[in-house]
C-alpha positions in Angstrom: 99.7 198.8 77.7 98.9 195.5 79.2 101.9 193.3 78.3 100.1 189.3 78.1 102.3 186.2 77.9 100.3 183.2 75.8 100.3 180.1 76.5 98.6 177.3 74.5 100.5 174.1 72.5 98.7 174.5 69.5 100.1 177.8 66.8 96.8 178.4 65.6 95.1 179.0 68.3 98.0 180.9 69.6 97.7 182.9 66.3 93.6 183.7 67.1 95.2 185.3 70.7 97.3 187.2 68.6 95.0 188.8 66.6 92.7 189.1 68.8 95.6 191.1 71.6 96.3 192.9 68.5 92.2 194.8 68.1 92.8 196.6 71.9 94.1 199.4 72.4 95.1 198.7 75.5 97.4 195.4 75.7 100.6 194.2 73.3 101.3 190.6 73.4 104.1 190.5 74.8 105.2 186.8 74.5 104.0 183.0 73.8 104.4 179.4 75.1 103.3 176.4 73.7 104.6 173.5 77.2 104.7 174.0 80.8 108.3 174.7 80.3 108.6 177.2 77.7 105.9 179.3 80.1 108.4 179.0 84.0 110.9 180.1 81.5 109.8 182.6 80.2 108.0 184.4 83.5 111.4 183.7 84.2 113.1 185.5 82.4 110.1 188.5 81.3 107.8 190.5 82.4 104.7 190.4 82.1 101.1 191.6 83.7 98.8 188.5 82.6 100.0 184.8 81.6 96.6 183.0 79.4 97.2 180.2 79.6 96.0 177.0 78.2 95.2 174.3 80.4 96.2 171.1 79.5 99.9 171.9 77.8 103.0 169.3 77.0 105.6 169.1 79.9 103.8 170.8 82.4 99.3 171.3 82.4 98.2 174.3 83.2 96.9 173.4 86.8 100.8 171.7 87.2 102.2 175.1 86.0 99.8 177.2 88.2 100.9 175.6 91.5 104.6 176.6 91.0 103.0 180.1 89.7 102.0 180.0 93.0 106.5 180.0 94.1 108.0 181.2 91.1 105.8 184.0 90.9 102.5 184.5 93.2 102.1 188.2 92.2 100.8 187.5 88.2 97.7 187.3 87.2 96.8 183.9 85.2 93.6 183.5 83.0 93.0 179.6 82.4 91.7 178.4 79.0 90.0 175.6 78.3 87.5 173.3 76.1 86.9 171.2 79.3 83.3 171.0 81.0 83.6 174.6 82.7 82.1 173.8 86.0 85.0 170.8 86.7 88.0 172.3 86.0 86.4 175.9 86.5 86.7 175.2 90.3 90.1 173.6 90.5 91.8 176.4 87.9 90.5 178.9 90.6 91.4 176.7 93.8 95.5 176.2 92.2 95.0 179.9 92.0 94.2 181.2 88.8 92.6 184.4 88.7 90.2 183.1 86.1 88.6 181.0 84.4 87.5 181.0 79.9 86.2 178.4 77.3 88.3 178.7 74.3 84.1 179.2 72.6 83.6 182.5 74.2 83.8 185.1 72.2 86.1 187.8 71.6 84.7 190.5 73.7 84.7 188.8 76.8 88.7 187.2 76.3 90.0 190.8 76.4 87.5 191.6 78.7 88.7 189.3 81.8 91.9 189.9 80.2 91.2 193.4 81.8 89.4 192.2 84.6 92.3 189.6 86.2 94.5 192.3 85.2 93.0 195.0 88.3 92.9 192.1 90.3 90.2 190.8 90.0 88.7 187.3 89.1 86.7 186.6 86.1 84.7 183.2 85.3 82.1 183.1 82.2 78.7 182.8 82.4 76.0 181.5 84.8 78.2 179.9 87.1 79.9 181.8 88.1 77.6 182.1 91.8 77.9 177.7 91.6 82.0 178.4 91.7 82.0 180.9 93.7 79.6 179.0 96.7 81.8 176.2 95.7 84.9 177.7 96.8 83.6 178.9 100.6 82.6 175.4 100.6 85.9 173.2 102.2 86.1 170.5 100.2 83.4 169.4 97.3 80.3 166.9 97.8 81.3 164.8 95.0 83.2 161.6 95.1 85.7 163.3 92.9 87.0 165.6 94.3 86.0 165.0 97.9 87.9 163.5 101.5 91.0 161.8 101.4 89.6 159.8 97.9 89.7 163.6 96.4 91.5 162.2 92.9 94.6 164.8 91.9 94.1 167.2 89.1 96.1 164.7 87.1 93.8 161.9 88.0 91.0 164.1 87.0 92.5 166.1 83.3 93.1 161.5 82.4 89.3 160.8 83.9 88.7 163.7 81.6 90.0 162.5 78.4 89.3 158.8 78.5 85.9 160.3 78.3 85.9 162.0 75.3 86.8 159.5 73.6 90.1 158.9 73.7 92.9 156.1 74.3 95.8 155.9 76.8 98.0 156.7 73.9 96.3 159.6 72.6 96.2 160.8 76.0 99.8 159.9 76.8 101.3 162.5 73.8 98.6 164.7 74.7 100.3 165.1 77.6 103.4 163.8 77.1 103.3 160.8 79.5 103.8 157.4 79.3 100.9 155.5 78.1 102.5 153.5 81.4 102.5 156.5 83.5 98.1 157.7 82.3 98.0 153.7 82.5 98.9 154.4 86.6 96.7 157.6 87.3 93.5 155.5 84.8 94.2 152.6 88.0 94.0 155.0 90.7 90.9 156.8 89.6 88.9 153.6 89.5 90.3 152.8 93.2 89.4 156.3 94.7 85.8 156.3 92.9 85.3 152.7 93.7 85.0 152.1 89.6 86.0 148.4 87.6 86.3 149.3 84.4 86.9 152.1 82.0 83.2 152.7 81.1 82.5 152.7 84.4 84.8 156.0 84.6 83.8 157.6 80.7 79.6 157.3 82.5 80.9 158.4 85.9 82.4 161.6 84.1 79.2 162.0 81.8 77.0 161.6 85.0 78.3 164.4 87.0 79.0 167.3 84.5 83.1 166.6 84.2 82.5 166.3 80.0 79.9 167.6 77.6 
């Protein structure tokens, strides 16, 4: 049996994932977590074959958890789940150590197939973007301003930009990421400086033009 740890801050999503796992004859839900801190605690205390990890969670987002797992449990395959534009976040997640990337819009059968694949030590990226992402992983740096050189956006800066572009306010982003509005404002300011932009409207336009959000 493939022992799966499911990490998502929404109880409804966790219940849905649990139901999918119950239907698979070779999988079992071995644990749940609703925050980055709970994920790290569960990994320290339990034995899992695959971690299904939401990319945006409180108390340490999915990408932050990935970085910590490199030291804590480097051999644990991590399948990222996201509602964000796949091409941008999949690349960041795979570079951070994820074994696979899947959007929450994917069919249950695809989730099961992805879990089986990463449990065997292989990578999984859904859809026709697989070749594009593999090619990008072979490059030393990205070609877009937000992903290239010393001014590349950090994972958190990129996340804030994407959330702004999705229509959320600084206060709403702060609540989503369990940060203060001041801290979110600092990430926004850093992103503006790195991208040489002047306003939030410019950031939103940039995100849309470069496919960071759908």
